[in-house]
N, C-alpha and C positions, 0 to 999 in steps of 0.2 A: 283842166284835167290835173288831178293831184297825183303826186308821186308818193308811194308808200315809204315808210321809214326803211323797210328792207331794201327797196329799190334804190333809195338814196345812199344807203350803206354800201350797196354793190357798186354804185357809181363812184362813190368816194374811194372804195378799194381799187377800182379800175384806174381812177385818176392817180392814185398813189403808185400803183404798179407802173403806169406809163411815165410818171415823173422819175421813178427809180431808174427805168431803162434809159431815159434821156440823160440823167446824171451819170450813169455808169457806162455809157457808150453803146447801149443796145444789148439785146439778148445773146448775141454771139460773142460778147466780150469774155476772154478767158479769166479775167479778174473778178467776175461776178461772184464766184464762190467765196473768195477772200472778202469781198465787200459785204456779202450777206453775213458771213461769220462775224465780221467786225460789228455789223449792225445788231446782230443777235446778242453779242457780248456787251456792247456799250450803248445801244439805242435806249432812249428814255422810255419807250413804250414796251420794253422787254425785261422788266424786273430790275434787280440791283446791278450796278455797273460791274463789268468784268466776270459776270457769272451767266452762263447760258441757261435760261429758264427751261425747265423740262415740262412736259405735259402734266406730270404729277404736281409740280410746283404751281402751275397755273390753276389746276383743279383745287388744290388746298387753299390757294389764295382766294379763289372765287367762293368756295364753301365757307371759309372762315369769315368773310365779309358779309355774307347774307345769313341773317339769324335763322330764317326758316329753313334754309338749306343745311345749316349747321345742325339744327335740331333733327332733321331727317337723317343726316349723316351719322349723328351720334346714336340714333335709334337703330339704324342699319348695323352699325358696329356692335352695339349691344346684342341685337338679335343674332348676329353671326357668332358672337362669343358664347351665347346661351346654347346655340345649336352644336357648337364644338364641344361644350361641356356635356351636353346630352349624349352626343355620339360617344364620347369617352366613357361616360357612365354606362351607356348601353353595352359597349364592348366589355367593360369590366363585369357587368351583370351577366352577360352571356358566358364569359369565362368562368365565373363563379358557379353559374347554373350547370355548366358542363362538368365541373369538378364534383358538384353535389351528385349529379347523375352517375358519375363513375363510382363514387363512394357507395351509393345505393345499390348499384350492381354488385359491387364487392361484398357488401353486407348480405345481399340475397344469396349469393353463392356460399358465403360462410354459414348462413342459416340452413341452407339446403344440406351442406356437409354435416352440420350438427344434427339435423333431423335424421340423416342416414346413420350417423354414429349412435344416436340415442336408440333408434329402432333396432340396430344390430345388437346393442347392449341389452335392450329389453328382450329381444328374441333369445339371446344366449342365456340371459338370466332366467327367462321363462323355461327354457329347456333344462337348465340346471335345477330349477325348482321342481319341475315335473319328475326329473330323474330322482331327486331327493325325496319327493313325495312317494314315488313308486318304491324306493328302497325302504322307506320308513313304514309303508303300508305292508310290506312283506314280513 
């Protein structure tokens, strides 16, 4: 019966945890937090010495060492930047369109007012012309 690599990894992790508890005095030891903190800061398997590796650090380290993951990550970042630019442009276009619509409304109102003024002037000119024609015809 063969043991899969995942099961071996789990067994290895379990044995490491048990060894840690044996060395540290068991799970009830009040010093465990200090021991864990020291291990995370100075353990050979946790990044550079004296610096507690974050999840972000581990992710960047894993991505930067795997060329296929790095390519996918770069494409994801590029795609996100393009979407951000598109959103910005879309917002700017919407604002510009709104301003143009307001200007068109104002121009329509001005044209309507001009039409009324022209019609009023034409009707008063027409009335004056008729009265002048009537006076001239007499």
